[in-house]
KOLROMI-123625 format. One record per residue (C-alpha): x, y, z. Coordinates in steps of 0.25 Angstrom, whole numbers, plus 5000, padded with zeros to 4 digits. Each point is the difference from the previous one (the first is absolute). Layout:
residues N
+------+------+------+
|   c1 |   c2 |   c3 |
+------+------+------+
|    X |    Y |    Z |
...
+------+------+------+
This chain:
residues 348
+------+------+------+
|   c1 |   c2 |   c3 |
+------+------+------+
| 4882 | 4958 | 5061 |
| 5006 | 4987 | 5003 |
| 5014 | 4996 | 4999 |
| 5003 | 4991 | 4988 |
| 5010 | 4989 | 5000 |
| 5014 | 5002 | 4995 |
| 5000 | 5004 | 4985 |
| 5000 | 5012 | 4991 |
| 4991 | 5011 | 5005 |
| 4991 | 5009 | 4992 |
| 4992 | 5011 | 5004 |
| 4985 | 5001 | 4996 |
| 4997 | 5011 | 4991 |
| 4990 | 5010 | 5005 |
| 5003 | 4999 | 5015 |
| 4998 | 5015 | 5001 |
| 4994 | 4999 | 5014 |
| 5012 | 4993 | 5006 |
| 5013 | 5006 | 5004 |
| 5014 | 4994 | 5001 |
| 5013 | 5003 | 5006 |
| 5013 | 4999 | 4992 |
| 5014 | 5000 | 5006 |
| 5012 | 5000 | 4991 |
| 5014 | 4995 | 5004 |
| 5006 | 5009 | 4990 |
| 5014 | 4995 | 5000 |
| 4997 | 4986 | 4998 |
| 4990 | 5003 | 4989 |
| 5009 | 5009 | 4992 |
| 5013 | 4992 | 5001 |
| 4992 | 4987 | 4996 |
| 4994 | 5007 | 4988 |
| 5013 | 5005 | 4995 |
| 5007 | 4987 | 5002 |
| 4988 | 4992 | 4993 |
| 4996 | 5010 | 4989 |
| 5011 | 5010 | 4999 |
| 4991 | 5011 | 5002 |
| 4995 | 5009 | 5011 |
| 4987 | 4996 | 5006 |
| 4987 | 5008 | 4996 |
| 4992 | 5004 | 5012 |
| 4988 | 5003 | 4991 |
| 4999 | 4985 | 4998 |
| 5000 | 4998 | 5015 |
| 4988 | 5010 | 5001 |
| 4993 | 4993 | 4989 |
| 5002 | 4986 | 5007 |
| 4995 | 5005 | 5013 |
| 4988 | 5007 | 4995 |
| 4995 | 4986 | 4995 |
| 4998 | 4997 | 5014 |
| 4993 | 5013 | 5005 |
| 5003 | 5014 | 5003 |
| 5014 | 5003 | 5006 |
| 4997 | 5006 | 5013 |
| 5015 | 4998 | 5004 |
| 5011 | 5000 | 4990 |
| 5014 | 5001 | 5005 |
| 5014 | 4997 | 4995 |
| 5012 | 4998 | 5010 |
| 5015 | 5003 | 4997 |
| 5012 | 5008 | 5003 |
| 4997 | 5009 | 4988 |
| 5013 | 5007 | 5000 |
| 5005 | 4987 | 4994 |
| 4991 | 5001 | 4988 |
| 4999 | 5010 | 4988 |
| 4992 | 5012 | 5003 |
| 4990 | 4997 | 4989 |
| 4996 | 4988 | 5008 |
| 4992 | 5008 | 5010 |
| 4993 | 5008 | 4989 |
| 4995 | 4987 | 4993 |
| 4995 | 4995 | 5014 |
| 4992 | 5013 | 5002 |
| 4994 | 4999 | 4986 |
| 4995 | 4986 | 5003 |
| 4995 | 5004 | 5014 |
| 5010 | 4994 | 5009 |
| 5005 | 5007 | 5012 |
| 5015 | 4999 | 5001 |
| 5004 | 4996 | 5014 |
| 5015 | 5004 | 5001 |
| 5008 | 4994 | 5011 |
| 5015 | 5002 | 4999 |
| 5008 | 4988 | 5002 |
| 5009 | 4999 | 5013 |
| 5015 | 5000 | 4997 |
| 5009 | 4995 | 5011 |
| 5015 | 4995 | 5000 |
| 5005 | 4988 | 5006 |
| 5013 | 4998 | 5008 |
| 5007 | 4996 | 4987 |
| 4996 | 5013 | 4993 |
| 4990 | 4994 | 4991 |
| 4987 | 5007 | 4997 |
| 4987 | 4993 | 5003 |
| 4987 | 5005 | 4995 |
| 4987 | 4997 | 5007 |
| 4986 | 5003 | 4993 |
| 4990 | 5007 | 5009 |
| 4989 | 4998 | 4989 |
| 4997 | 4986 | 5003 |
| 4996 | 5002 | 5015 |
| 4991 | 5012 | 4996 |
| 4994 | 4992 | 4989 |
| 4996 | 4989 | 5010 |
| 4995 | 5010 | 5011 |
| 4992 | 5008 | 4990 |
| 4993 | 4988 | 4995 |
| 4996 | 4995 | 5013 |
| 4995 | 5014 | 5004 |
| 4992 | 5001 | 4988 |
| 4993 | 4987 | 5002 |
| 4997 | 5004 | 5015 |
| 4996 | 5014 | 4997 |
| 4992 | 4997 | 4987 |
| 4992 | 4987 | 5003 |
| 4991 | 5003 | 4987 |
| 5012 | 4997 | 4991 |
| 5000 | 4985 | 4997 |
| 5010 | 4999 | 4990 |
| 5015 | 5003 | 5001 |
| 5009 | 4999 | 4988 |
| 5015 | 4999 | 5003 |
| 5010 | 5003 | 4989 |
| 5012 | 4992 | 5004 |
| 5006 | 4986 | 4999 |
| 5008 | 5001 | 5013 |
| 4998 | 4988 | 5009 |
| 5003 | 5009 | 5012 |
| 4986 | 5004 | 5000 |
| 4994 | 4987 | 5002 |
| 4996 | 5003 | 5014 |
| 4992 | 5013 | 4997 |
| 4993 | 4992 | 4989 |
| 4996 | 4989 | 5009 |
| 4995 | 5010 | 5011 |
| 4992 | 5007 | 4989 |
| 4993 | 4988 | 4995 |
| 4999 | 4990 | 5012 |
| 4998 | 5010 | 5012 |
| 4993 | 5012 | 4993 |
| 4993 | 4993 | 4989 |
| 5005 | 5008 | 4989 |
| 5002 | 4996 | 4985 |
| 5014 | 5001 | 4997 |
| 5005 | 5000 | 4985 |
| 5015 | 5000 | 4997 |
| 5004 | 5008 | 4988 |
| 5015 | 4997 | 4997 |
| 5009 | 4998 | 4988 |
| 5000 | 4986 | 4995 |
| 5013 | 4993 | 5004 |
| 5003 | 5009 | 5012 |
| 4988 | 4996 | 5009 |
| 5001 | 4991 | 5011 |
| 4991 | 4988 | 4999 |
| 4998 | 4999 | 5015 |
| 4995 | 5015 | 4999 |
| 4990 | 4996 | 4990 |
| 4996 | 4988 | 5008 |
| 4998 | 5008 | 5012 |
| 4991 | 5010 | 4993 |
| 4992 | 4990 | 4992 |
| 5000 | 5008 | 4988 |
| 5009 | 5007 | 4990 |
| 4998 | 5010 | 4988 |
| 5014 | 5000 | 4993 |
| 5006 | 5013 | 4994 |
| 5002 | 4998 | 4985 |
| 5006 | 5009 | 4991 |
| 4999 | 5000 | 4985 |
| 5014 | 4995 | 4995 |
| 4996 | 4995 | 4986 |
| 5010 | 4997 | 4989 |
| 4993 | 5011 | 4992 |
| 5005 | 5010 | 5011 |
| 5015 | 4995 | 4999 |
| 4999 | 5000 | 4985 |
| 4995 | 5015 | 5000 |
| 5012 | 5004 | 5009 |
| 5010 | 4992 | 4991 |
| 4995 | 5008 | 4988 |
| 5001 | 5013 | 5008 |
| 5014 | 4997 | 5004 |
| 5004 | 4997 | 4985 |
| 4993 | 5013 | 4996 |
| 5008 | 5007 | 5011 |
| 5013 | 4995 | 4995 |
| 4997 | 5003 | 4986 |
| 4998 | 5015 | 5003 |
| 5013 | 5002 | 5008 |
| 5010 | 5010 | 4993 |
| 5010 | 4994 | 4992 |
| 5012 | 4995 | 5008 |
| 4992 | 4999 | 5013 |
| 4996 | 4987 | 5007 |
| 4989 | 4996 | 5010 |
| 5003 | 5000 | 5015 |
| 4991 | 4994 | 5010 |
| 4997 | 5013 | 5007 |
| 4997 | 5008 | 4987 |
| 4991 | 4989 | 4995 |
| 4992 | 5000 | 5013 |
| 4998 | 5015 | 5000 |
| 4997 | 5001 | 4985 |
| 4992 | 4987 | 4996 |
| 4987 | 5007 | 5004 |
| 5000 | 5008 | 4988 |
| 4999 | 4987 | 4991 |
| 4989 | 4993 | 5009 |
| 4985 | 5002 | 5001 |
| 4998 | 5002 | 5015 |
| 4988 | 4991 | 4999 |
| 5010 | 4989 | 4997 |
| 5010 | 5003 | 5011 |
| 4999 | 5013 | 5009 |
| 5013 | 5008 | 5000 |
| 5002 | 4998 | 5015 |
| 5001 | 4985 | 4997 |
| 5011 | 5001 | 4989 |
| 5012 | 4999 | 5009 |
| 4995 | 4987 | 5006 |
| 4997 | 4994 | 4987 |
| 5014 | 5003 | 4995 |
| 5006 | 4994 | 5012 |
| 4991 | 4988 | 4998 |
| 5005 | 4998 | 4985 |
| 5014 | 5000 | 5005 |
| 4997 | 4990 | 5011 |
| 4993 | 4991 | 4989 |
| 5010 | 5002 | 4989 |
| 4992 | 5008 | 4991 |
| 5010 | 5011 | 5001 |
| 5014 | 4998 | 5002 |
| 5012 | 5008 | 5005 |
| 5012 | 5002 | 4991 |
| 5013 | 5006 | 5004 |
| 5007 | 5008 | 4989 |
| 5010 | 5012 | 4999 |
| 4996 | 5013 | 4994 |
| 5008 | 5009 | 4990 |
| 5006 | 5007 | 5012 |
| 5006 | 4987 | 5006 |
| 4990 | 5000 | 5011 |
| 4993 | 4987 | 5005 |
| 4985 | 5000 | 4998 |
| 4988 | 4990 | 5002 |
| 4989 | 5000 | 4990 |
| 4986 | 4994 | 5002 |
| 4995 | 4992 | 4987 |
| 4990 | 4991 | 4996 |
| 5004 | 4985 | 5000 |
| 4998 | 4995 | 4985 |
| 5000 | 4985 | 5005 |
| 4989 | 5002 | 5010 |
| 4987 | 4994 | 4994 |
| 4991 | 5012 | 5005 |
| 5009 | 5010 | 4992 |
| 4999 | 4991 | 4987 |
| 4985 | 5000 | 5002 |
| 4999 | 5015 | 5002 |
| 5011 | 5003 | 4989 |
| 5001 | 4988 | 4990 |
| 5013 | 4999 | 4994 |
| 5007 | 5009 | 5010 |
| 5015 | 4999 | 4998 |
| 5011 | 4997 | 5010 |
| 5008 | 5012 | 5006 |
| 5013 | 5004 | 4994 |
| 5005 | 4999 | 5014 |
| 5002 | 4985 | 5000 |
| 5011 | 4995 | 5008 |
| 4998 | 5010 | 5012 |
| 4997 | 4994 | 5013 |
| 4985 | 4995 | 5002 |
| 5001 | 4990 | 5011 |
| 4998 | 5005 | 5014 |
| 5014 | 4996 | 5005 |
| 5007 | 5008 | 4990 |
| 4994 | 5013 | 5005 |
| 5008 | 5008 | 5010 |
| 4989 | 5009 | 5004 |
| 4994 | 4993 | 5012 |
| 4990 | 5011 | 5002 |
| 4994 | 4998 | 4987 |
| 4998 | 4985 | 5002 |
| 4994 | 5003 | 5014 |
| 4990 | 5009 | 4993 |
| 4996 | 4990 | 4989 |
| 4998 | 4988 | 5010 |
| 4992 | 5009 | 5010 |
| 4992 | 5011 | 4993 |
| 4992 | 5002 | 5012 |
| 5012 | 5004 | 5008 |
| 5006 | 5008 | 4989 |
| 4987 | 5008 | 4999 |
| 4999 | 5003 | 5014 |
| 5015 | 5004 | 5000 |
| 4996 | 5010 | 4989 |
| 4988 | 5006 | 5007 |
| 5007 | 5013 | 5003 |
| 5007 | 5001 | 4987 |
| 4999 | 5013 | 4992 |
| 4997 | 4993 | 4986 |
| 4986 | 4994 | 5003 |
| 4993 | 4995 | 4988 |
| 4988 | 5008 | 4999 |
| 4994 | 5007 | 4989 |
| 5001 | 5014 | 5006 |
| 5014 | 4999 | 5003 |
| 5003 | 4995 | 4986 |
| 4993 | 5012 | 4993 |
| 5008 | 5010 | 5008 |
| 5014 | 4993 | 4999 |
| 5000 | 4992 | 4987 |
| 5008 | 5009 | 4991 |
| 5011 | 5002 | 5010 |
| 5001 | 4985 | 5005 |
| 4999 | 4995 | 4986 |
| 5013 | 5006 | 4997 |
| 5006 | 4999 | 5014 |
| 4997 | 4986 | 5003 |
| 5006 | 4995 | 4986 |
| 5012 | 5009 | 5001 |
| 5012 | 4991 | 4998 |
| 4992 | 4988 | 4995 |
| 5006 | 5002 | 4986 |
| 5003 | 4987 | 4992 |
| 5013 | 4998 | 4993 |
| 4999 | 5005 | 4985 |
| 4992 | 4989 | 4992 |
| 4993 | 4994 | 5012 |
| 4985 | 5001 | 5001 |
| 4990 | 4995 | 5009 |
| 4991 | 4989 | 4993 |
| 4986 | 5005 | 4994 |
| 4989 | 4991 | 4997 |
| 4997 | 4994 | 4987 |
| 4988 | 5009 | 4998 |
| 4995 | 5013 | 5006 |
| 4990 | 4997 | 5012 |
| 4989 | 5008 | 5004 |
| 5002 | 5001 | 5015 |
| 4987 | 5006 | 5003 |
+------+------+------+
């Protein structure tokens, strides 16, 4: 099979007799997907893309998987990718600052070359990455070993030079239609509407509970936390500081009535009664929260080992206790109520 010029590649359906090698720079793809789409990547879509080029003779994903949620490896297994775990090397310089050096990249390159030499029958290599550090291995595959190289990266995070070196790309797109966002907004409104009188929505409780109001085909439960963080970053959700009935400070997470997408999903949605509370970033004293909103990928990575992971099986076991415990102390002053939509919404 000849190597085409630079452009968008597409596998030919029915290449049942050909085989391909697929190598995934997992950290590059995962963080780029979260930053671009506000959702975790779906390895099943990687598999489907690869199968358009031929059978997956080799399919591997490289990372320090201790830095990622445990469910990630299960999704890789389901899609048929071997998780290649290489713990990062941690050292401390003379000033006491910790330095982290990835070992995945080196093994990623070595395995690609070894596969090209050991399996001369494999003519097509799909590299899931956007990192320009891999230009040299790409040029070696294409120019010296005569392989077809296809770069599969997240749009906006792929080096143009990497694509030029390969001569072909097949970008990773994820459905991020307004319909999905509208469905999530309606689910958030339904979630707020079912809260017990006197309780207000918080980010953590919303992230753990929202799956009950969403069709999994619209947004899988494991993607909800990232979507909530994306909504915060884009202003669909806002943080509001208030004082509860016990005199304790508390931060609520609410839909922003002035956001066009909120009005599209919930026509006539009214403004919150918490007007006058700080909304601008400089007014927040919680720097950790601001970091989380600005960099959801880093926040998700930092929470990889947290106990309250947003997966359905955890929710089923702990929901009753967490519903009360998480909202304990979130009581409003007498007479205050969170805003409801003008009409009931079917979140399903």
